[in-house]
C-alpha positions as CSV (number, residue, x, y, z in Angstrom):
1,M,-113.4,-21.7,26.9
2,A,-112.6,-19.5,29.8
3,I,-109.2,-18.1,30.9
4,N,-108.7,-17.0,34.5
5,K,-106.6,-13.9,34.3
6,N,-106.0,-14.0,38.0
7,T,-104.4,-17.4,38.2
8,A,-101.5,-18.2,40.5
9,R,-100.0,-20.6,38.0
10,T,-96.8,-19.4,36.3
11,L,-95.6,-20.0,32.8
12,T,-92.6,-21.9,34.3
13,E,-94.9,-24.3,36.2
14,I,-96.8,-25.0,33.0
15,F,-93.6,-25.8,31.1
16,I,-92.3,-28.0,33.9
17,S,-95.5,-30.0,34.0
18,Y,-95.1,-31.0,30.3
19,Q,-91.4,-31.7,30.2
20,D,-89.2,-34.8,31.0
21,D,-87.1,-34.1,34.1
22,D,-84.2,-36.1,32.8
23,Y,-84.0,-34.7,29.2
24,L,-85.7,-31.3,29.5
25,A,-87.8,-32.3,26.4
26,F,-91.5,-31.5,26.0
27,N,-92.7,-35.0,25.6
28,K,-96.0,-35.1,27.5
29,T,-99.4,-34.0,26.4
30,E,-102.9,-33.9,27.9
31,I,-106.0,-34.5,25.8
32,I,-109.3,-33.3,27.1
33,V,-111.4,-36.0,25.4
34,K,-114.6,-34.0,25.7
35,L,-113.1,-31.3,23.3
36,A,-112.4,-34.0,20.7
37,R,-116.1,-34.8,20.2
38,F,-118.4,-33.4,17.6
39,E,-121.1,-31.7,19.6
40,E,-122.7,-34.3,22.0
41,E,-121.6,-37.4,20.2
42,I,-121.0,-40.6,22.2
43,L,-117.5,-42.0,21.7
44,I,-118.1,-45.5,20.6
45,S,-116.2,-46.3,17.4
46,R,-112.6,-47.2,16.5
47,S,-112.6,-44.3,14.0
48,Q,-113.3,-41.8,16.8
49,A,-110.5,-43.3,18.9
50,K,-108.1,-43.0,15.9
51,R,-109.0,-39.4,15.5
52,I,-108.1,-38.7,19.1
53,A,-104.9,-40.7,18.8
54,L,-103.7,-38.9,15.7
55,N,-100.1,-37.8,16.2
56,L,-99.9,-38.9,19.8
57,E,-96.8,-41.1,18.9
58,K,-94.9,-37.8,19.0
59,F,-95.1,-37.9,22.8
60,D,-93.7,-40.3,25.4
61,R,-96.5,-39.7,27.9
62,V,-100.1,-39.0,27.1
63,V,-102.8,-38.1,29.7
64,L,-106.4,-38.6,28.5
65,D,-108.8,-36.5,30.6
66,F,-112.3,-38.1,30.5
67,S,-114.0,-35.3,32.5
68,G,-117.6,-34.9,31.3
69,I,-117.6,-38.1,29.3
70,R,-120.5,-40.3,30.4
71,L,-119.8,-43.4,28.3
72,V,-117.4,-44.8,25.8
73,G,-117.9,-47.9,23.6
74,Q,-115.9,-51.1,23.6
75,G,-114.5,-50.4,20.2
76,F,-113.3,-46.9,21.2
77,A,-111.6,-48.1,24.4
78,D,-110.1,-51.2,22.7
79,Q,-108.7,-49.1,19.9
80,L,-107.0,-46.7,22.3
81,F,-105.9,-48.9,25.1
82,R,-105.1,-52.1,23.3
83,V,-104.5,-51.5,19.6
84,Y,-102.8,-48.1,19.9
85,A,-100.9,-49.2,22.9
86,T,-99.6,-52.3,21.1
87,Q,-98.7,-50.3,18.0
88,H,-96.9,-47.5,20.0
89,P,-95.2,-49.2,23.0
90,N,-93.0,-46.1,23.6
91,T,-96.1,-43.9,24.2
92,K,-97.4,-44.4,27.7
93,L,-101.2,-43.7,28.0
94,K,-102.7,-42.7,31.3
95,Y,-106.3,-41.7,31.9
96,I,-107.8,-39.4,34.5
97,N,-111.3,-38.3,35.6
98,A,-113.1,-41.2,34.2
99,N,-116.4,-42.2,35.8
100,E,-117.1,-45.9,36.6
101,D,-118.7,-46.7,33.3
102,V,-115.8,-45.3,31.3
103,S,-113.2,-46.8,33.7
104,F,-114.8,-50.2,33.2
105,M,-114.4,-50.1,29.4
106,I,-110.9,-48.7,29.6
107,R,-109.8,-51.4,32.0
108,R,-111.2,-54.0,29.6
109,G,-109.0,-52.7,26.9
110,I,-106.0,-52.5,29.1
111,N,-106.5,-56.0,30.5
112,T,-107.0,-57.4,27.0
113,H,-103.7,-55.8,26.0
114,K,-101.9,-57.2,29.1
115,S,-103.3,-60.7,28.7
116,R,-102.0,-60.9,25.1
117,D,-98.6,-60.0,26.3
118,S,-98.5,-62.8,28.8
119,P,-97.1,-66.2,27.8
């Protein structure tokens, strides 16, 4: 990990980015998925997704940053973006920095979730 001591960001800017504008509550978190892995493991299993999702229900908004993740498995994506999303409808998941392969698997999980909600 590296910390830039000469950053232009202020502590107030950081706090504002993680709070709800209406309620002034800290209800947003960002997960850097790469840091949740053990060494160079590929994220393929439901148990790996459950490990990442642990305690996310404490937040209203969760941003999952997939920077540096080359591939995820169907079970991993399904567990996060269908199963978890169904079980925790008040927690909104968003993903960023996903390459095309990762985005494809995530979209599959999201679309499966949406199609099950449809009549």
